[in-house]
N, C-alpha and C positions, 0 to 999 in steps of 0.2 A: 504494500500500500504506500502511496506517495504522501508527502507532507501536505500537498495541496488538495488532497481528496476531500470533497464536500460530502460524499456518500460512500460508505464502506459496507459491503455485504460480505460476511465472513462465515463460510461453512454452513450455510442454511440447509436444513433438512426438514422435510415435511412428509408425513404419511397419512393417508386416509384409509383406515382399515388395513387390509393386507397390501395395499398399493403404496409403494414409496414413490412419491411424485417428485420430490427434490432430494438429490443425493449428494449434498455437500457443495452448494453453489457459492462461489466467491468472486467478487470483482470490485473495483473501485471506480468512482466517477469524479473527475475533476470539475471545478467550477467552469462553466461555459462550454462544457463538453456534451455532445449528443451520442449516446450509445443506443444502437438499434438491436433488439433481440428478435431473432427469427428461428423458425423450426417448425416441424410438423405439428398438427393438432395432437394434444395429449402429451406434449414434451415437457410441460411444467411452466411455460412462460407466464401465463396469467397468474398462476399460483405464486410464482416468484414475486411479481409486483404486489400482490395482496399481502405477502409476508413482509415486504419492505415497509409498507405503511400499517401493518398489523391489522388489516381487515381479516386476515387469517393469521393465527398465531403459529410461528414455526415451532417444531419440536425441539430443535437445538440450533446453535449458531447465534449470531447476533448481527444487528444492523446499527450503524452509527450515522447520524446526520450532524455534520459539523462537529464531529468527535463526541457527540452526546448519544449514548445508547438509547435506542427506541425500546421503550417498555410500556406496560399498561399504565404505570403511574404517571407518565408524562405524555401519553398518546395524544391528548387534545392539543397540547402545545406543539408537538411534532407535526400533526396533521395540518395545523394552521400554516405551517411552513413547507408543506409537501403537497403540491397540487396533484389531483388524480382525475384523469379524464377516462370515463368508462365507455364500454362498447355501446351501451344503450342509453346514453345521454344523462339519465337520472335527473331530469329537470322536474320541478314541482308544477304539475299540470294546472293547478288552480291559481298560480301566480303569473304575473306578466314577466316578460323577459327582464325588464329592469329590476323587478322585485326578486327574481331568481338570483340575480347577480348581487343585489344589495344585501340580501338576508344573511348570508354567511359573514359578511363584513360587520354588520351590526350585532348579530347574535354571538358570533364566536370571538371577534376581535374588539368588540365594543366601539367600533367606528361610528362617529356621529352621522346622522341621516344625510345631511347635505354633502358631507365628504364622501360618503358611500355612493351617493347618486352621481357625483362628479367622477369618481373612479369608475363606476359602472359604464357611464357614457364613453369614457376614455377607452376602456377595454372593448366596448362594442364597436367603436370606430376602428380599433386595431384589427378586429376580425371582419370588418366590412359590413357591419350590421347596425350602424349608428341610427338608422331610421326605423328600427323594429323594436324599440324599447317598450312600446305599449302593447305589443302583440302577445298572445298566449302561445305556449309551445305547440298546441294543436294547429295553429295557423301557419306554422313554419314547415319547410321541408326538412327532411332528415339531416341534410348537410348544414342547414341553418341552425337546427337544434344542437348539433355537435359543436358548431362554432360558438354558440351561446355557452355551452358547457366549458369550452376552453376559456372564454372570456370570464366566466365565473371563477375558474381556478386562478387565472392571472390576477384577478382583482384582490386576491388574498396575499399578493406579493410573495409568492413562494420562492424558496431558494432552489428547489428541485421540482420538476414536473414529471409525472408518471403517466404514460398513455397506454391503455390496454386495448389494443386493436381498435383504434378510434374510427376506422372506416369500415369495419366488418359488417355493420348493420345498414350500410348505405348502398343504394343503387350505384352502379359504376359511374354514371354521369355526375353524381353528386360527390364522389370521392375526391375529385381534383380540387374542389374548393377548400376542403379540409386539409388536404396535403399541402396546399399552397400556404395556408396559415402556419402550419407546422414548420415548413421550410423557412418561412419568414422569421419565426421564433428562433430557429437554429442559427440563422444568419445574424440575429441580434444578440446572440450569446446566451440564450436561455439554457440552463442546465437541464438535460432531459434524458429519461430512459423510455424508449418507445418500443413496445411490442407490436409488430405489424407484419403483414404480408406484402406491403407496398415496397417492392424492391427498388423502384425508381427513387423513392424517398431515401432508402438506405444508401443507395449509390451517391446521391447528391448531398445529403445532409449529415450523414453519420461520420463521426470521428473514428468510431470503431463499431464493427458488427460482431455480435455474439451469436453463434449457432448452437442451439440446444436440441438435444434429443434424449428421450428416456430419463429425464431428470438430471442430466449432466450437461456441462458446457463441453461440447465436442471440439470446438475451434473458435478462436476469436482473432480479429485483426482488422486492419484498415480495409475499407470497402474495396479498393482496387486490388488488394491482395487476395481477399476471399473470393471476389467475383471472377477474377481472371486466372488465379493459380492457387486455389485452396489446396492445402496439403493433405486434408483428410478426404478419403474416397466418399464417405457418407455426406459430407458437406457438398462436394461437387455434384453428387447425384441429386440432392435436394434442390440446389440452385438451378440445375439443368431442368428439372421438372417444373419449377416455378417459372423459368424463362419460357418454356414451351407452352405453358398454360396462360402466360401473361400476354 
């Protein structure tokens, strides 16, 4: 682990019944870095993200955010600094877009209403939705809803953003607008861990790509290295299949 690591994941293991889903995962993330995690379904990618912010409790190992260990005792403080973007948006259907972004700021961080409103509009502009503050989630496309969920996470001023397959619930034509926002965040230096099957994003935005299978990290490296000359046969086979289907 480097001295500049903002997030450290150390030997995380997780079992569900007889199935060991994570088998000792370790990596570090430096400030301003984007790591993209890829791999076949069932490889443990989403479970890894949920263990990082303790939506799922790991059986062993530890996670440190800015050298502070993530535990049940400090989880509210940790989550206020660790944005999480889900596959299925997780917006409050009965609240407007503006209120969806405002509520976490006011309830979790105690931000004043006017300040929360100003920040909400700033983040909506950042994701290209400055004119939709008064809309309800049901009035938005899936891509717009996901961009709202990104804006909501950004409004909490996180030190790390976690994305769990943020385009998997979207039609192909809506995927691009979400990927564009994520690429913009990477260019701006947002610190991110992204689980995705969007290989174009991995190629263009990742500082490092991690290939997982069967609960292990099989291979990791710079995108140009993995995509052009991966050393592991299984990595090459997976990337070839993705390329053929993409």
